[in-house]
Gaussian input, Z-matrix of N, CA and C with variables (Angstrom, degrees):
# hf/3-21g

backbone

0 1
 N
 C     1     B1
 C     2     B2     1     A1
 N     3     B3     2     A2     1     D1
 C     4     B4     3     A3     2     D2
 C     5     B5     4     A4     3     D3
 N     6     B6     5     A5     4     D4
 C     7     B7     6     A6     5     D5
 C     8     B8     7     A7     6     D6
 N     9     B9     8     A8     7     D7
 C    10    B10     9     A9     8     D8
 C    11    B11    10    A10     9     D9
 N    12    B12    11    A11    10    D10
 C    13    B13    12    A12    11    D11
 C    14    B14    13    A13    12    D12
 N    15    B15    14    A14    13    D13
 C    16    B16    15    A15    14    D14
 C    17    B17    16    A16    15    D15
 N    18    B18    17    A17    16    D16
 C    19    B19    18    A18    17    D17
 C    20    B20    19    A19    18    D18
 N    21    B21    20    A20    19    D19
 C    22    B22    21    A21    20    D20
 C    23    B23    22    A22    21    D21
 N    24    B24    23    A23    22    D22
 C    25    B25    24    A24    23    D23
 C    26    B26    25    A25    24    D24
 N    27    B27    26    A26    25    D25
 C    28    B28    27    A27    26    D26
 C    29    B29    28    A28    27    D27
 N    30    B30    29    A29    28    D28
 C    31    B31    30    A30    29    D29
 C    32    B32    31    A31    30    D30
 N    33    B33    32    A32    31    D31
 C    34    B34    33    A33    32    D32
 C    35    B35    34    A34    33    D33
 N    36    B36    35    A35    34    D34
 C    37    B37    36    A36    35    D35
 C    38    B38    37    A37    36    D36
 N    39    B39    38    A38    37    D37
 C    40    B40    39    A39    38    D38
 C    41    B41    40    A40    39    D39
 N    42    B42    41    A41    40    D40
 C    43    B43    42    A42    41    D41
 C    44    B44    43    A43    42    D42
 N    45    B45    44    A44    43    D43
 C    46    B46    45    A45    44    D44
 C    47    B47    46    A46    45    D45
 N    48    B48    47    A47    46    D46
 C    49    B49    48    A48    47    D47
 C    50    B50    49    A49    48    D48
 N    51    B51    50    A50    49    D49
 C    52    B52    51    A51    50    D50
 C    53    B53    52    A52    51    D51
 N    54    B54    53    A53    52    D52
 C    55    B55    54    A54    53    D53
 C    56    B56    55    A55    54    D54
 N    57    B57    56    A56    55    D55
 C    58    B58    57    A57    56    D56
 C    59    B59    58    A58    57    D57
 N    60    B60    59    A59    58    D58
 C    61    B61    60    A60    59    D59
 C    62    B62    61    A61    60    D60
 N    63    B63    62    A62    61    D61
 C    64    B64    63    A63    62    D62
 C    65    B65    64    A64    63    D63
 N    66    B66    65    A65    64    D64
 C    67    B67    66    A66    65    D65
 C    68    B68    67    A67    66    D66
 N    69    B69    68    A68    67    D67
 C    70    B70    69    A69    68    D68
 C    71    B71    70    A70    69    D69
 N    72    B72    71    A71    70    D70
 C    73    B73    72    A72    71    D71
 C    74    B74    73    A73    72    D72
 N    75    B75    74    A74    73    D73
 C    76    B76    75    A75    74    D74
 C    77    B77    76    A76    75    D75
 N    78    B78    77    A77    76    D76
 C    79    B79    78    A78    77    D77
 C    80    B80    79    A79    78    D78
 N    81    B81    80    A80    79    D79
 C    82    B82    81    A81    80    D80
 C    83    B83    82    A82    81    D81
 N    84    B84    83    A83    82    D82
 C    85    B85    84    A84    83    D83
 C    86    B86    85    A85    84    D84
 N    87    B87    86    A86    85    D85
 C    88    B88    87    A87    86    D86
 C    89    B89    88    A88    87    D87
 N    90    B90    89    A89    88    D88
 C    91    B91    90    A90    89    D89
 C    92    B92    91    A91    90    D90
 N    93    B93    92    A92    91    D91
 C    94    B94    93    A93    92    D92
 C    95    B95    94    A94    93    D93
 N    96    B96    95    A95    94    D94
 C    97    B97    96    A96    95    D95
 C    98    B98    97    A97    96    D96
 N    99    B99    98    A98    97    D97
 C   100   B100    99    A99    98    D98
 C   101   B101   100   A100    99    D99
 N   102   B102   101   A101   100   D100
 C   103   B103   102   A102   101   D101
 C   104   B104   103   A103   102   D102
 N   105   B105   104   A104   103   D103
 C   106   B106   105   A105   104   D104
 C   107   B107   106   A106   105   D105
 N   108   B108   107   A107   106   D106
 C   109   B109   108   A108   107   D107
 C   110   B110   109   A109   108   D108
 N   111   B111   110   A110   109   D109
 C   112   B112   111   A111   110   D110
 C   113   B113   112   A112   111   D111
 N   114   B114   113   A113   112   D112
 C   115   B115   114   A114   113   D113
 C   116   B116   115   A115   114   D114
 N   117   B117   116   A116   115   D115
 C   118   B118   117   A117   116   D116
 C   119   B119   118   A118   117   D117
 N   120   B120   119   A119   118   D118
 C   121   B121   120   A120   119   D119
 C   122   B122   121   A121   120   D120
 N   123   B123   122   A122   121   D121
 C   124   B124   123   A123   122   D122
 C   125   B125   124   A124   123   D123
 N   126   B126   125   A125   124   D124
 C   127   B127   126   A126   125   D125
 C   128   B128   127   A127   126   D126
 N   129   B129   128   A128   127   D127
 C   130   B130   129   A129   128   D128
 C   131   B131   130   A130   129   D129
 N   132   B132   131   A131   130   D130
 C   133   B133   132   A132   131   D131
 C   134   B134   133   A133   132   D132
 N   135   B135   134   A134   133   D133
 C   136   B136   135   A135   134   D134
 C   137   B137   136   A136   135   D135
 N   138   B138   137   A137   136   D136
 C   139   B139   138   A138   137   D137
 C   140   B140   139   A139   138   D138
 N   141   B141   140   A140   139   D139
 C   142   B142   141   A141   140   D140
 C   143   B143   142   A142   141   D141
 N   144   B144   143   A143   142   D142
 C   145   B145   144   A144   143   D143
 C   146   B146   145   A145   144   D144
 N   147   B147   146   A146   145   D145
 C   148   B148   147   A147   146   D146
 C   149   B149   148   A148   147   D147
 N   150   B150   149   A149   148   D148
 C   151   B151   150   A150   149   D149
 C   152   B152   151   A151   150   D150
 N   153   B153   152   A152   151   D151
 C   154   B154   153   A153   152   D152
 C   155   B155   154   A154   153   D153
 N   156   B156   155   A155   154   D154
 C   157   B157   156   A156   155   D155
 C   158   B158   157   A157   156   D156
 N   159   B159   158   A158   157   D157
 C   160   B160   159   A159   158   D158
 C   161   B161   160   A160   159   D159
 N   162   B162   161   A161   160   D160
 C   163   B163   162   A162   161   D161
 C   164   B164   163   A163   162   D162
 N   165   B165   164   A164   163   D163
 C   166   B166   165   A165   164   D164
 C   167   B167   166   A166   165   D165
 N   168   B168   167   A167   166   D166
 C   169   B169   168   A168   167   D167
 C   170   B170   169   A169   168   D168
 N   171   B171   170   A170   169   D169
 C   172   B172   171   A171   170   D170
 C   173   B173   172   A172   171   D171
 N   174   B174   173   A173   172   D172
 C   175   B175   174   A174   173   D173
 C   176   B176   175   A175   174   D174
 N   177   B177   176   A176   175   D175
 C   178   B178   177   A177   176   D176
 C   179   B179   178   A178   177   D177
 N   180   B180   179   A179   178   D178
 C   181   B181   180   A180   179   D179
 C   182   B182   181   A181   180   D180
 N   183   B183   182   A182   181   D181
 C   184   B184   183   A183   182   D182
 C   185   B185   184   A184   183   D183
 N   186   B186   185   A185   184   D184
 C   187   B187   186   A186   185   D185
 C   188   B188   187   A187   186   D186
 N   189   B189   188   A188   187   D187
 C   190   B190   189   A189   188   D188
 C   191   B191   190   A190   189   D189
 N   192   B192   191   A191   190   D190
 C   193   B193   192   A192   191   D191
 C   194   B194   193   A193   192   D192
 N   195   B195   194   A194   193   D193
 C   196   B196   195   A195   194   D194
 C   197   B197   196   A196   195   D195
 N   198   B198   197   A197   196   D196
 C   199   B199   198   A198   197   D197
 C   200   B200   199   A199   198   D198
 N   201   B201   200   A200   199   D199
 C   202   B202   201   A201   200   D200
 C   203   B203   202   A202   201   D201
 N   204   B204   203   A203   202   D202
 C   205   B205   204   A204   203   D203
 C   206   B206   205   A205   204   D204
 N   207   B207   206   A206   205   D205
 C   208   B208   207   A207   206   D206
 C   209   B209   208   A208   207   D207
 N   210   B210   209   A209   208   D208
 C   211   B211   210   A210   209   D209
 C   212   B212   211   A211   210   D210
 N   213   B213   212   A212   211   D211
 C   214   B214   213   A213   212   D212
 C   215   B215   214   A214   213   D213
 N   216   B216   215   A215   214   D214
 C   217   B217   216   A216   215   D215
 C   218   B218   217   A217   216   D216
 N   219   B219   218   A218   217   D217
 C   220   B220   219   A219   218   D218
 C   221   B221   220   A220   219   D219
 N   222   B222   221   A221   220   D220
 C   223   B223   222   A222   221   D221
 C   224   B224   223   A223   222   D222
 N   225   B225   224   A224   223   D223
 C   226   B226   225   A225   224   D224
 C   227   B227   226   A226   225   D225
 N   228   B228   227   A227   226   D226
 C   229   B229   228   A228   227   D227
 C   230   B230   229   A229   228   D228

   B1=1.4206
   B2=1.4944
   B3=1.3283
   B4=1.4545
   B5=1.5150
   B6=1.2806
   B7=1.4700
   B8=1.5018
   B9=1.3085
   B10=1.4896
   B11=1.5207
   B12=1.3282
   B13=1.4679
   B14=1.5255
   B15=1.3285
   B16=1.4820
   B17=1.5005
   B18=1.3491
   B19=1.4596
   B20=1.5181
   B21=1.3183
   B22=1.4660
   B23=1.5148
   B24=1.3279
   B25=1.4665
   B26=1.5471
   B27=1.3287
   B28=1.4712
   B29=1.5497
   B30=1.3145
   B31=1.4790
   B32=1.4964
   B33=1.3106
   B34=1.4822
   B35=1.5299
   B36=1.3340
   B37=1.4427
   B38=1.5441
   B39=1.3338
   B40=1.4677
   B41=1.5293
   B42=1.3440
   B43=1.4432
   B44=1.5349
   B45=1.3093
   B46=1.4838
   B47=1.5187
   B48=1.3167
   B49=1.4753
   B50=1.5205
   B51=1.3349
   B52=1.4670
   B53=1.5278
   B54=1.3319
   B55=1.4911
   B56=1.5053
   B57=1.3502
   B58=1.4578
   B59=1.5235
   B60=1.3162
   B61=1.4623
   B62=1.5288
   B63=1.3043
   B64=1.5228
   B65=1.5175
   B66=1.3634
   B67=1.4548
   B68=1.5460
   B69=1.3055
   B70=1.4959
   B71=1.5321
   B72=1.3413
   B73=1.4778
   B74=1.5320
   B75=1.2994
   B76=1.4714
   B77=1.5431
   B78=1.3406
   B79=1.4746
   B80=1.5262
   B81=1.3180
   B82=1.4425
   B83=1.5366
   B84=1.3155
   B85=1.4719
   B86=1.5310
   B87=1.3170
   B88=1.4824
   B89=1.5413
   B90=1.3149
   B91=1.4623
   B92=1.5401
   B93=1.3161
   B94=1.4442
   B95=1.5024
   B96=1.3103
   B97=1.4478
   B98=1.4991
   B99=1.3122
   B100=1.4458
   B101=1.5429
   B102=1.3131
   B103=1.4699
   B104=1.5240
   B105=1.2960
   B106=1.4796
   B107=1.5276
   B108=1.3446
   B109=1.4533
   B110=1.5466
   B111=1.3515
   B112=1.4664
   B113=1.5348
   B114=1.3294
   B115=1.4736
   B116=1.5196
   B117=1.3420
   B118=1.4805
   B119=1.5592
   B120=1.3318
   B121=1.4411
   B122=1.5402
   B123=1.3029
   B124=1.4472
   B125=1.5110
   B126=1.3161
   B127=1.4616
   B128=1.5197
   B129=1.3119
   B130=1.4616
   B131=1.4957
   B132=1.3361
   B133=1.4243
   B134=1.5101
   B135=1.3283
   B136=1.4780
   B137=1.5067
   B138=1.3285
   B139=1.4683
   B140=1.5198
   B141=1.3402
   B142=1.4610
   B143=1.5454
   B144=1.3174
   B145=1.4492
   B146=1.5542
   B147=1.3387
   B148=1.4640
   B149=1.5152
   B150=1.3348
   B151=1.4708
   B152=1.5446
   B153=1.2821
   B154=1.4955
   B155=1.5428
   B156=1.3049
   B157=1.4338
   B158=1.4972
   B159=1.3136
   B160=1.4634
   B161=1.5028
   B162=1.3048
   B163=1.4968
   B164=1.5267
   B165=1.3367
   B166=1.4599
   B167=1.5261
   B168=1.3421
   B169=1.4579
   B170=1.5299
   B171=1.2763
   B172=1.4919
   B173=1.5104
   B174=1.3196
   B175=1.4709
   B176=1.4865
   B177=1.3191
   B178=1.4747
   B179=1.5377
   B180=1.2968
   B181=1.4563
   B182=1.4793
   B183=1.3412
   B184=1.4387
   B185=1.5049
   B186=1.2845
   B187=1.4324
   B188=1.5369
   B189=1.3021
   B190=1.4408
   B191=1.5283
   B192=1.3537
   B193=1.4324
   B194=1.5505
   B195=1.2536
   B196=1.4639
   B197=1.5127
   B198=1.3337
   B199=1.4613
   B200=1.5197
   B201=1.3032
   B202=1.4418
   B203=1.4785
   B204=1.3395
   B205=1.4551
   B206=1.5082
   B207=1.3179
   B208=1.4795
   B209=1.5015
   B210=1.3575
   B211=1.4480
   B212=1.5360
   B213=1.3369
   B214=1.4446
   B215=1.5010
   B216=1.3565
   B217=1.4630
   B218=1.5263
   B219=1.3347
   B220=1.4618
   B221=1.5189
   B222=1.2819
   B223=1.4726
   B224=1.5132
   B225=1.3252
   B226=1.4587
   B227=1.5066
   B228=1.3567
   B229=1.4487
   B230=1.4656
   A1=111.51
   A2=117.10
   A3=120.99
   A4=110.63
   A5=116.40
   A6=122.70
   A7=112.09
   A8=117.53
   A9=120.34
   A10=111.44
   A11=116.15
   A12=118.91
   A13=109.94
   A14=116.90
   A15=121.54
   A16=111.13
   A17=117.00
   A18=120.03
   A19=110.64
   A20=116.64
   A21=120.65
   A22=112.53
   A23=115.91
   A24=122.10
   A25=109.85
   A26=115.58
   A27=118.90
   A28=110.12
   A29=116.35
   A30=118.94
   A31=112.33
   A32=117.37
   A33=120.20
   A34=111.24
   A35=117.11
   A36=121.34
   A37=111.23
   A38=115.04
   A39=120.30
   A40=110.38
   A41=116.09
   A42=118.70
   A43=111.93
   A44=116.80
   A45=120.49
   A46=110.85
   A47=115.72
   A48=120.44
   A49=110.04
   A50=116.32
   A51=118.79
   A52=113.40
   A53=113.92
   A54=118.07
   A55=110.80
   A56=116.10
   A57=121.01
   A58=111.70
   A59=116.64
   A60=120.48
   A61=111.35
   A62=115.06
   A63=119.99
   A64=109.36
   A65=116.15
   A66=120.64
   A67=111.28
   A68=115.81
   A69=119.43
   A70=110.04
   A71=114.46
   A72=119.50
   A73=110.48
   A74=117.21
   A75=121.94
   A76=111.43
   A77=115.72
   A78=123.46
   A79=113.23
   A80=117.00
   A81=120.06
   A82=111.78
   A83=115.86
   A84=122.66
   A85=108.37
   A86=115.41
   A87=118.79
   A88=111.35
   A89=116.40
   A90=120.10
   A91=111.68
   A92=115.97
   A93=119.90
   A94=112.35
   A95=120.35
   A96=122.78
   A97=112.08
   A98=116.45
   A99=121.91
   A100=110.28
   A101=116.70
   A102=121.94
   A103=109.83
   A104=116.94
   A105=120.85
   A106=109.52
   A107=118.41
   A108=120.95
   A109=110.99
   A110=115.62
   A111=120.12
   A112=110.30
   A113=116.81
   A114=121.03
   A115=111.89
   A116=117.11
   A117=119.91
   A118=109.56
   A119=116.96
   A120=120.96
   A121=108.82
   A122=119.34
   A123=122.13
   A124=110.13
   A125=117.82
   A126=121.22
   A127=111.10
   A128=116.43
   A129=120.07
   A130=111.82
   A131=117.55
   A132=120.95
   A133=112.43
   A134=116.58
   A135=119.88
   A136=112.16
   A137=117.00
   A138=121.42
   A139=109.69
   A140=116.14
   A141=118.84
   A142=109.63
   A143=116.67
   A144=120.06
   A145=109.98
   A146=116.42
   A147=119.30
   A148=110.88
   A149=116.87
   A150=119.96
   A151=109.17
   A152=116.03
   A153=119.18
   A154=111.52
   A155=119.81
   A156=124.88
   A157=113.40
   A158=119.78
   A159=120.64
   A160=113.20
   A161=120.64
   A162=123.13
   A163=110.46
   A164=119.64
   A165=120.06
   A166=113.01
   A167=118.46
   A168=120.03
   A169=109.74
   A170=114.69
   A171=121.69
   A172=110.43
   A173=117.12
   A174=123.03
   A175=113.75
   A176=116.08
   A177=121.05
   A178=112.44
   A179=118.84
   A180=120.91
   A181=115.98
   A182=118.06
   A183=122.01
   A184=110.16
   A185=115.41
   A186=122.04
   A187=110.20
   A188=117.29
   A189=121.19
   A190=108.07
   A191=116.54
   A192=120.38
   A193=112.37
   A194=120.05
   A195=122.78
   A196=110.19
   A197=118.07
   A198=122.43
   A199=109.27
   A200=117.98
   A201=120.22
   A202=109.40
   A203=118.41
   A204=120.88
   A205=110.40
   A206=118.25
   A207=118.99
   A208=112.23
   A209=117.15
   A210=119.76
   A211=110.55
   A212=116.54
   A213=119.96
   A214=111.31
   A215=117.59
   A216=120.58
   A217=110.83
   A218=118.19
   A219=120.55
   A220=111.15
   A221=117.98
   A222=120.70
   A223=113.28
   A224=116.94
   A225=119.91
   A226=113.44
   A227=118.10
   A228=120.41
   A229=115.05
   D1=147.19
   D2=176.59
   D3=-79.67
   D4=161.10
   D5=-179.04
   D6=-59.99
   D7=-39.98
   D8=-179.84
   D9=-67.56
   D10=-37.94
   D11=177.06
   D12=-65.29
   D13=-42.56
   D14=178.52
   D15=-62.07
   D16=-41.08
   D17=179.16
   D18=-63.37
   D19=-44.32
   D20=177.47
   D21=-59.39
   D22=-45.23
   D23=179.61
   D24=-63.51
   D25=-42.60
   D26=-179.08
   D27=-65.11
   D28=-40.15
   D29=177.72
   D30=-65.18
   D31=-40.03
   D32=177.24
   D33=-64.56
   D34=-40.41
   D35=177.55
   D36=-64.29
   D37=-40.82
   D38=179.31
   D39=-62.06
   D40=-46.10
   D41=178.51
   D42=-62.88
   D43=-40.82
   D44=176.81
   D45=-61.54
   D46=-42.70
   D47=-179.84
   D48=-62.31
   D49=-47.25
   D50=179.74
   D51=-62.52
   D52=-38.80
   D53=178.89
   D54=-65.00
   D55=-42.20
   D56=178.72
   D57=-64.50
   D58=-41.27
   D59=177.73
   D60=-60.54
   D61=-41.61
   D62=178.59
   D63=-63.36
   D64=-45.12
   D65=-179.79
   D66=-62.34
   D67=-37.89
   D68=177.47
   D69=-65.35
   D70=-44.79
   D71=-179.77
   D72=-61.94
   D73=-34.60
   D74=-178.87
   D75=-88.05
   D76=5.59
   D77=-178.89
   D78=59.98
   D79=25.98
   D80=174.47
   D81=-88.70
   D82=-21.94
   D83=-178.08
   D84=-126.78
   D85=132.46
   D86=-179.01
   D87=-107.84
   D88=-7.90
   D89=-172.90
   D90=-88.86
   D91=88.21
   D92=179.34
   D93=-73.72
   D94=-16.70
   D95=175.09
   D96=-65.62
   D97=-26.23
   D98=174.56
   D99=-61.57
   D100=-42.68
   D101=176.95
   D102=-61.66
   D103=-46.61
   D104=-178.51
   D105=-61.89
   D106=-39.91
   D107=178.63
   D108=-62.66
   D109=-45.27
   D110=178.61
   D111=-61.19
   D112=-42.78
   D113=-179.69
   D114=-63.84
   D115=-42.50
   D116=-179.72
   D117=-64.51
   D118=-44.44
   D119=-176.93
   D120=-68.24
   D121=-39.75
   D122=177.38
   D123=-63.56
   D124=-42.36
   D125=-179.94
   D126=-65.63
   D127=-36.03
   D128=178.13
   D129=-64.66
   D130=-42.61
   D131=178.49
   D132=-68.20
   D133=-38.59
   D134=176.09
   D135=-61.58
   D136=-37.84
   D137=179.10
   D138=-64.15
   D139=-43.22
   D140=-179.37
   D141=-65.29
   D142=-39.16
   D143=-178.81
   D144=-67.89
   D145=-37.31
   D146=177.87
   D147=-63.98
   D148=-38.67
   D149=178.30
   D150=-64.75
   D151=-42.42
   D152=-177.25
   D153=-70.97
   D154=-39.12
   D155=-174.05
   D156=-132.81
   D157=72.69
   D158=-177.61
   D159=-64.14
   D160=-18.52
   D161=-179.79
   D162=-73.67
   D163=-11.33
   D164=-178.86
   D165=-89.55
   D166=7.20
   D167=-179.70
   D168=-80.61
   D169=144.84
   D170=179.87
   D171=-87.36
   D172=-170.41
   D173=179.72
   D174=-58.07
   D175=-40.75
   D176=-177.89
   D177=-89.95
   D178=10.25
   D179=177.22
   D180=83.86
   D181=0.53
   D182=179.83
   D183=-88.92
   D184=144.55
   D185=-178.39
   D186=-67.70
   D187=134.82
   D188=179.12
   D189=-90.07
   D190=66.00
   D191=-172.80
   D192=-78.33
   D193=-37.95
   D194=-176.24
   D195=-56.74
   D196=-49.34
   D197=-179.50
   D198=-64.47
   D199=-44.21
   D200=-176.78
   D201=-67.13
   D202=-39.90
   D203=179.50
   D204=-64.51
   D205=-39.82
   D206=176.03
   D207=-62.42
   D208=-40.10
   D209=178.80
   D210=-61.79
   D211=-42.14
   D212=-179.43
   D213=-65.47
   D214=-43.98
   D215=-177.86
   D216=-67.55
   D217=-36.21
   D218=179.02
   D219=-73.34
   D220=-34.02
   D221=179.97
   D222=-75.90
   D223=-19.71
   D224=178.45
   D225=-85.85
   D226=-3.92
   D227=178.80
   D228=-75.97

């Protein structure tokens, strides 16, 4: 997969994870394993992206995906 595709997939997983966390907090969703699955998949994609682009890591070693993803989406308009 290309970096842009991985970034899009990671963003989609992150949104799904946040939505599921909100649903769990509001007691609309009981399946916390769904959150764990999204977290594992998101972490896997982040690891691949870190291997491909080590210069995108921030001070604390976490990938700066959100900013890069926004740049990609705005440049594709």
